[in-house]
C-alpha positions in Angstrom: 10.6 11.2 18.7 10.7 8.8 15.8 13.4 8.2 13.3 11.1 8.3 10.2 10.8 4.7 10.1 7.4 2.6 10.3 7.3 -0.9 11.7 5.0 -2.5 9.5 4.9 -5.8 11.7 4.9 -7.9 8.6 6.3 -11.3 9.2 7.0 -13.9 6.4 7.1 -17.9 7.0 10.6 -17.5 8.4 9.3 -14.8 10.8 11.4 -12.1 9.3 10.1 -8.6 10.3 10.5 -5.5 8.1 11.0 -1.9 9.0 9.9 0.4 6.1 11.1 3.9 5.7 7.8 5.8 6.1 8.9 8.6 3.6 9.5 6.0 0.9 6.3 4.3 1.5 4.2 7.4 1.5 5.9 8.7 -1.6 5.1 5.6 -3.6 1.5 5.7 -2.5 1.1 9.4 -3.2 2.6 9.1 -6.7 0.2 6.2 -7.6 -3.0 8.0 -6.1 -2.1 10.8 -8.5 -2.5 8.4 -11.4 -6.0 7.1 -10.2 -8.8 7.2 -12.4 -12.4 7.9 -11.0 -15.8 7.3 -12.8 -19.3 7.8 -11.7 -21.3 4.5 -12.4 -24.9 4.5 -13.7 -26.1 3.6 -10.1 -24.4 6.7 -8.5 -21.6 4.9 -7.0 -18.2 6.3 -7.7 -15.5 3.8 -8.7 -11.7 4.4 -8.6 -8.6 2.3 -9.6 -5.0 2.7 -10.1 -3.8 1.8 -13.8 -1.0 -0.8 -13.5 -1.9 -2.1 -10.1 -4.1 -5.1 -10.7 -6.9 -5.7 -8.2 -6.4 -2.2 -6.8 -9.9 -0.5 -6.8 -12.5 0.9 -4.5 -16.2 2.2 -4.7 -18.2 4.6 -2.6 -21.3 6.6 -2.5 -19.3 9.9 -3.0 -15.8 10.9 -4.5 -14.1 11.7 -1.4 -14.9 8.4 0.3 -13.9 6.4 -2.6 -10.4 8.2 -2.5 -10.0 7.3 1.0 -10.9 3.9 0.5 -8.7 3.6 -2.7 -5.8 4.9 -0.5 -6.3 2.2 2.1 -6.4 -0.5 -0.7 -3.3 0.8 -2.1 -1.7 0.7 1.4 -2.8 -2.8 2.0 -1.8 -4.0 -1.5 1.9 -2.7 -0.9 2.0 -4.1 2.4 1.1 -7.6 1.2 3.6 -7.1 -1.8 6.4 -6.4 0.8 5.4 -9.2 3.0 5.3 -11.9 0.1 8.7 -10.3 -1.3 7.0 -9.8 -4.6 8.6 -7.2 -7.0 6.6 -3.9 -7.1 7.4 -1.9 -10.3 8.6 1.8 -9.3 9.1 0.8 -5.5 12.6 -0.5 -4.3 12.9 -1.2 -0.8 15.9 -1.4 1.4 15.1 -4.0 4.1 16.2 -4.2 7.7 15.7 -7.7 8.5 15.3 -8.8 12.1 14.9 -12.5 13.0 12.5 -13.2 16.1 14.4 -14.6 19.2 12.9 -17.9 19.9 12.4 -18.4 23.5 
């Protein structure tokens, strides 16, 4: 049984690990995916991006694969932002910080 939390295994230089509430993480991603813009390029490839999230885009041979890839990109983008302690508009994070025990 889980408590609704997801251990992201993100460590910073100070080896701080974060535990992120799965619902909070999922809600942000779902909200952003609803704003995604897709277009079919001249070469038959689908291109998708999230307005307001610089560098978040994906492409694939069909729309469904493009959506799946875009979701993965948003997830990775958010994890990197959290790891690097960067501010993410529309996402506030309450962090449970745990220092690693050095042996």
